[in-house]
Structure formats: C-alpha cells, structure tokens
C-alpha positions as CSV (number, residue, x, y, z in Angstrom):
1,X,-39.9,30.9,20.8
2,X,-36.3,29.9,22.5
3,X,-34.6,32.6,24.5
4,X,-31.3,33.7,23.5
5,X,-29.7,32.5,27.0
6,X,-31.4,29.1,26.1
7,X,-30.0,28.7,22.5
8,X,-26.5,29.9,23.5
9,X,-26.7,27.1,26.2
10,X,-27.9,24.5,24.1
11,X,-25.0,25.6,21.4
12,X,-22.3,25.2,24.1
13,X,-23.3,21.9,25.1
14,X,-23.3,20.5,21.5
15,X,-19.9,21.7,21.0
16,X,-18.8,20.3,24.3
17,X,-20.0,16.9,22.6
18,X,-18.5,17.3,19.4
19,X,-15.0,15.4,19.3
20,X,-12.3,17.6,18.7
21,X,-11.3,18.3,14.8
22,X,-9.1,15.7,13.8
23,X,-9.7,13.7,17.1
24,X,-9.6,9.7,16.5
25,X,-13.1,9.9,18.4
26,X,-14.6,10.0,14.5
27,X,-11.7,7.6,13.3
28,X,-9.2,8.8,11.0
29,X,-10.4,8.1,7.4
30,X,-8.2,5.3,5.9
31,X,-6.5,5.5,2.4
32,X,-5.3,1.7,0.9
33,X,-2.3,2.7,-1.0
34,X,-1.8,-0.4,-2.2
35,X,-4.1,-3.2,-3.5
36,X,-4.7,-5.6,-6.5
37,X,-7.4,-6.9,-8.2
38,X,-8.0,-10.0,-10.8
39,X,-10.6,-11.0,-13.2
40,X,-12.0,-13.2,-10.1
41,X,-13.6,-10.2,-8.3
42,X,-15.5,-7.4,-9.5
43,X,-15.3,-4.0,-9.1
44,X,-18.6,-3.8,-7.5
45,X,-17.7,-6.1,-5.0
46,X,-14.7,-4.4,-4.2
47,X,-16.7,-0.8,-3.9
48,X,-19.2,-3.0,-1.3
49,X,-16.0,-4.2,0.7
50,X,-14.5,-0.9,0.8
51,X,-17.7,0.0,2.1
52,X,-18.2,-2.3,4.6
53,X,-14.5,-1.6,5.9
54,X,-15.1,2.4,5.9
55,X,-12.2,2.8,3.5
56,X,-12.2,6.1,1.6
57,X,-9.8,5.3,-1.1
58,X,-7.4,2.6,-2.6
59,X,-4.7,2.8,-4.8
60,X,-5.3,-0.2,-7.2
61,X,-3.2,-2.3,-9.7
62,X,-4.9,-4.8,-12.0
63,X,-3.5,-7.9,-12.5
64,X,-4.0,-11.5,-14.0
65,X,-6.4,-11.1,-17.1
66,X,-7.7,-7.4,-16.4
67,X,-7.4,-4.9,-19.5
68,X,-5.8,-1.6,-18.2
69,X,-9.2,-0.3,-19.8
70,X,-11.2,-1.6,-17.4
71,X,-9.4,-0.3,-14.5
72,X,-9.4,3.5,-16.1
73,X,-12.9,3.1,-16.2
74,X,-13.6,2.6,-12.9
75,X,-11.4,4.9,-11.8
76,X,-13.3,7.2,-13.8
77,X,-16.7,6.0,-12.5
78,X,-15.3,6.3,-9.0
79,X,-12.7,9.2,-9.0
80,X,-13.3,10.2,-5.0
81,X,-12.5,6.6,-4.1
82,X,-10.3,4.7,-6.6
83,X,-7.0,5.9,-8.1
84,X,-5.7,3.7,-11.0
85,X,-2.0,2.4,-10.6
86,X,0.2,1.4,-13.3
87,X,0.7,-2.4,-13.6
88,X,4.8,-2.5,-13.3
89,X,4.8,-6.3,-13.0
90,X,3.5,-9.0,-15.7
91,X,4.7,-11.5,-17.9
92,X,7.1,-9.0,-20.2
93,X,8.6,-8.0,-17.1
94,X,9.1,-11.4,-15.5
95,X,10.3,-12.9,-19.2
96,X,12.5,-9.8,-19.6
97,X,11.2,-8.5,-22.8
98,X,12.4,-5.2,-22.2
99,X,10.8,-3.5,-25.6
100,X,7.2,-5.1,-24.8
101,X,7.5,-4.3,-21.3
102,X,8.3,-0.6,-21.8
103,X,5.3,0.0,-24.3
104,X,2.9,-1.7,-21.8
105,X,3.8,0.4,-19.1
106,X,4.2,3.4,-21.4
107,X,0.1,2.5,-22.8
108,X,-1.1,2.7,-19.2
109,X,0.7,5.9,-18.5
110,X,-0.7,7.7,-21.2
111,X,-4.5,7.3,-19.9
112,X,-4.9,10.1,-17.8
113,X,-6.8,8.1,-14.8
114,X,-3.3,6.6,-13.9
115,X,-1.9,8.5,-11.2
116,X,0.2,6.0,-9.6
117,X,2.6,2.9,-9.9
118,X,2.0,-0.5,-8.3
119,X,4.9,-2.3,-7.0
120,X,8.0,-3.2,-8.9
121,X,9.2,-6.8,-8.3
122,X,12.8,-7.4,-7.3
123,X,13.0,-10.5,-4.9
124,X,9.7,-12.5,-4.4
125,X,9.7,-15.8,-3.2
126,X,8.0,-18.8,-4.7
127,X,4.4,-19.0,-3.3
128,X,2.8,-22.4,-4.0
129,X,-0.7,-22.9,-4.2
130,X,-1.8,-19.3,-4.5
131,X,-3.6,-19.0,-7.7
132,X,-6.8,-20.6,-8.7
133,X,-7.7,-20.6,-12.1
134,X,-11.2,-20.9,-13.3
135,X,-11.7,-24.6,-13.4
136,X,-10.7,-24.5,-9.5
137,X,-7.1,-25.9,-10.2
138,X,-4.4,-24.4,-8.2
139,X,-1.2,-22.6,-9.3
140,X,2.0,-21.9,-8.2
141,X,3.6,-18.2,-8.3
142,X,7.4,-18.5,-9.2
143,X,10.4,-17.0,-7.7
144,X,11.1,-13.9,-9.2
145,X,14.6,-12.2,-9.2
146,X,15.2,-8.9,-10.7
147,X,18.5,-6.8,-9.6
148,X,17.7,-3.2,-8.5
149,X,20.0,-1.9,-11.4
150,X,18.3,-4.0,-14.0
151,X,17.1,-2.7,-17.0
152,X,13.6,-3.4,-16.2
153,X,13.7,-1.5,-13.0
154,X,15.3,1.5,-15.1
155,X,12.4,1.6,-17.4
156,X,9.8,1.8,-14.8
157,X,12.0,4.2,-12.5
158,X,12.2,6.4,-15.4
159,X,8.4,6.8,-15.6
160,X,8.0,7.1,-12.0
161,X,10.5,10.0,-11.8
162,X,8.9,11.6,-14.9
163,X,5.4,11.5,-13.4
164,X,6.6,12.1,-9.8
165,X,4.9,8.9,-8.6
166,X,6.5,7.3,-5.5
167,X,8.4,4.4,-6.4
168,X,7.3,0.8,-4.9
169,X,9.8,-1.5,-4.4
170,X,9.0,-5.5,-3.6
171,X,12.0,-7.1,-2.2
172,X,11.4,-9.7,0.8
173,X,14.6,-9.4,2.3
174,X,13.9,-12.3,4.8
175,X,13.3,-14.9,2.2
176,X,16.2,-13.7,0.1
177,X,18.5,-15.5,1.7
178,X,22.2,-15.3,0.5
179,X,21.0,-12.6,-2.2
180,X,19.8,-10.2,0.5
181,X,23.0,-8.0,1.0
182,X,23.4,-7.8,-2.6
183,X,20.1,-6.8,-2.9
184,X,20.1,-4.3,0.3
185,X,23.1,-2.7,-1.4
186,X,21.7,-1.9,-4.9
187,X,18.6,-0.6,-3.1
188,X,20.7,1.9,-0.8
189,X,22.6,2.9,-4.3
190,X,19.1,3.5,-5.9
191,X,18.0,5.8,-2.6
192,X,21.2,7.6,-2.8
193,X,20.9,8.4,-6.6
194,X,17.4,9.7,-6.8
195,X,17.4,11.4,-2.8
196,X,14.8,14.0,-4.0
197,X,12.6,11.2,-5.1
198,X,10.3,8.7,-2.6
199,X,10.5,5.4,-2.5
200,X,8.4,2.5,-0.5
201,X,9.1,-1.1,0.5
202,X,5.8,-3.0,0.3
203,X,5.3,-5.7,3.0
204,X,7.6,-3.4,5.2
205,X,10.6,-5.2,3.2
206,X,10.0,-8.5,5.6
207,X,12.5,-5.9,7.6
208,X,12.7,-6.1,11.4
209,X,12.4,-3.1,13.4
210,X,16.0,-2.2,13.8
211,X,16.3,-2.6,9.8
212,X,13.7,-0.3,9.4
213,X,15.0,2.0,11.8
214,X,18.5,2.1,10.0
215,X,17.1,2.6,6.9
216,X,15.1,5.3,7.8
217,X,17.9,7.0,9.5
218,X,20.1,6.6,6.6
219,X,17.8,7.4,3.7
220,X,15.1,10.4,4.0
221,X,13.2,9.0,0.8
222,X,12.5,5.7,2.2
223,X,9.0,4.9,3.1
224,X,7.3,1.7,4.5
225,X,3.9,0.2,3.4
226,X,2.3,-2.0,6.0
227,X,0.8,-4.8,3.9
228,X,0.8,-8.2,4.9
229,X,2.1,-7.2,9.0
230,X,-1.2,-8.6,10.7
231,X,-1.6,-11.1,12.9
232,X,-3.9,-12.9,9.7
233,X,-0.6,-13.7,8.2
234,X,1.0,-15.8,11.1
235,X,-0.3,-19.1,9.6
236,X,1.6,-18.3,6.4
237,X,4.7,-20.3,5.5
238,X,6.3,-17.1,4.2
239,X,8.4,-15.1,6.8
240,X,6.2,-11.9,7.0
241,X,6.9,-9.3,9.6
242,X,4.0,-9.0,12.0
243,X,3.6,-5.6,13.6
244,X,1.3,-7.0,16.0
245,X,1.2,-8.7,19.5
246,X,-2.3,-9.8,19.8
247,X,-4.5,-7.1,18.4
248,X,-2.1,-4.2,19.2
249,X,1.0,-2.8,17.9
250,X,3.9,-4.3,19.2
251,X,6.1,-1.9,21.1
252,X,9.0,-1.7,18.8
253,X,6.9,-0.5,16.0
254,X,4.6,1.6,17.9
255,X,7.8,3.5,19.0
256,X,9.1,3.6,15.5
257,X,6.1,5.0,13.9
258,X,5.4,7.8,16.6
259,X,9.6,8.7,16.4
260,X,8.6,8.5,12.3
261,X,5.2,9.0,11.3
262,X,5.8,10.4,8.0
263,X,7.6,7.2,6.9
264,X,4.4,4.7,7.5
265,X,1.7,4.4,4.7
266,X,-1.1,2.0,5.4
267,X,-1.7,-0.4,2.2
268,X,-3.5,-4.0,2.4
269,X,-2.2,-5.7,-0.6
270,X,-5.0,-8.3,-1.8
271,X,-3.3,-10.6,-4.3
272,X,-6.4,-12.9,-4.9
273,X,-10.0,-12.4,-4.6
274,X,-10.1,-14.6,-1.7
275,X,-7.8,-12.1,0.2
276,X,-10.3,-9.3,-0.5
277,X,-13.2,-11.4,0.8
278,X,-12.1,-13.3,3.6
279,X,-10.0,-10.9,5.4
280,X,-10.1,-7.3,4.0
281,X,-12.5,-5.9,6.4
282,X,-10.7,-8.0,9.0
283,X,-7.5,-6.4,8.5
284,X,-8.6,-2.8,7.9
285,X,-10.3,-3.2,11.5
286,X,-7.2,-4.7,12.8
287,X,-5.5,-1.5,11.7
288,X,-8.3,0.8,13.1
289,X,-7.8,-0.3,16.6
290,X,-3.9,0.0,16.2
291,X,-4.2,3.6,14.8
292,X,-6.3,4.5,18.2
293,X,-3.1,3.5,19.9
294,X,-0.9,6.0,18.5
295,X,-0.4,9.7,18.9
296,X,-3.5,11.5,16.9
297,X,-1.0,13.2,14.5
298,X,0.8,9.7,14.1
299,X,-2.5,7.9,13.3
300,X,-3.7,10.3,10.9
301,X,-0.4,10.6,9.0
302,X,-0.2,6.6,8.8
303,X,-3.8,6.7,8.0
304,X,-4.3,8.6,5.0
305,X,-2.0,12.0,5.6
306,X,1.4,10.5,4.0
307,X,-0.8,8.9,1.3
308,X,-2.3,12.3,0.3
309,X,1.1,13.8,0.4
310,X,3.1,11.2,-1.7
311,X,0.7,10.7,-4.0
312,X,-1.1,14.1,-4.3
313,X,-4.4,13.0,-3.4
314,X,-7.2,15.3,-2.3
315,X,-7.8,15.1,1.6
316,X,-9.8,11.5,2.0
317,X,-13.3,12.0,3.3
C-alpha cells in the first residue's frame, strides 16, 4: 500500500508537470472557419486531412457539381466536425438570375444541417488555369463584379440577417484597381447600415495592415479571415496579402492581432481538390507555429474562440 504522503507527493508532481489550462503547450484547438469542396475530392479524404492537420471543425461550403443534400448528409454524420454552409455564389448568382438564386439559397437554408453561409463574391479577379475538369482540361475562373448594393447581395444578406449568420464578403481590393474606392465606400455603407451584424472579409480583403487597422477602428462589426495569407501563396500571380515573414508572423500583423484579437478568424479556403491535397496540412502547421508567437488568449481567440462566438458553435475539442 502506498502511504498517504507518497500519494500526495505523486499527485503534486503530476499537477506541476501538467500544462496550465488553456496553455499553448497543448496547442489550441483549431476551427477552420471557411473552406470549400467539390466533386473531385471525397468527404472521407477531407476528414482524413482534417485528422492529419488536427483540425477540430471545418465550416464547409459545396461548390462544383455537389448537391446541397450531399453536404447536409456529411454534416449530419459528423456534427462535431463539420458545419454545413449555404453556397451563396454559383451560376445563378453570377448570371444575375435573381429568382433562381433566391430559391437556390433558400432551398439550402431550409435544411437544418446548414448553420452558416459561405462567401458572397463581389469583386473576384480572373484566375487562369485554376479549374481542372474530369478529363484533365484546365479552365479559368472568370472575373466577377457585383457591387455591395446589388440585389443579389441584398438577397444573401437578408438570409444571413434572418439566421444571424456572419456575412462573409469576397472583395479582392488589391486586384480591384479603379473599382477599389467604389467598392470600399459601398462596403462601409453596408457595415454602417447593419452595425449589430458581423461581417468578415475573406483573404483579409487583400488589404495591407494599415487598411485593416483603419476598418477595425471605424467599424466594430468587421472581421478578417486569414485565408490565402501563408508563404505558400507567395508564388501566386494574384496579389494576396502574405501575413508571414518566413515561417513567422510579420511584426505588423502580430501587433494588430494582439491589439484586436476578437477581429481575426482562422480560415484556409481550399478552392480546389489539389489545394486540399497539396497544401492543407502545411498551411495549418504554419498557422500553428504562428499562433505560438502570440499571447495565449490571442492565439485561442484566433484559432477557435472567435468562430465559436460568431457562428454559435460548441467549444472545439
């Protein structure tokens, strides 16, 4: 029999050796707050990559030739890992078929498994040779320009407001050229008109740190999703904002995240199957390393707590 004193000493040693609650010694759980999948990757493979990257949950939107019902069933099978998001773009949106677009997003929202909304594309630069068909043919993604006060945007926003879902905005400001100022003005009008509703700019809006700071200080309802900001995208011809210097967060971004930890949301946004296969695990690992450079409370906010708060998710495990 162990003596009482020995048991107490052993218990004390275990407590001292254990990391503090919420410490990054265990790494914060990660919620990937915006991602996509198409018909060229299976849901089983996505789950396997999430496991490999140790991602707790993904908010997932379907694209390509995937029926909403398939994503709903996937989310139903894995409610602790997958949150289904309404596809808010697509052919009806791009071609301005408003009635069909309204029916398309409403059909998804009527399924109880859908508990978020994907990105609403407003300014999207042409992307050459990004789509690969089943036959291996490469296709381009067209330029899309839909103003923030367009009827299609209002249709999507009405649903987001009704369901209290964060409204994810896709505007590539660095690529927008002469349209930049017009889109910025109309975006800020949208933010001011809906001050109690959260908005999030995907890809950091392709904005520099000083522009992000200005928007944060001017609008308490604006947030930024970190997709396409790792060194993996430095070779892209698109003007993505890279938040890293080498494998570390750049000082200006580290400072801004520390000052405003509630405004940044971790998201990866794999547009194509090859993005999942070739870079998903590497991107998450880069972010895990970067999170260690931040104060614990900031790292947890960016990694999962902001997503939990904004999308009303259970605590990530």
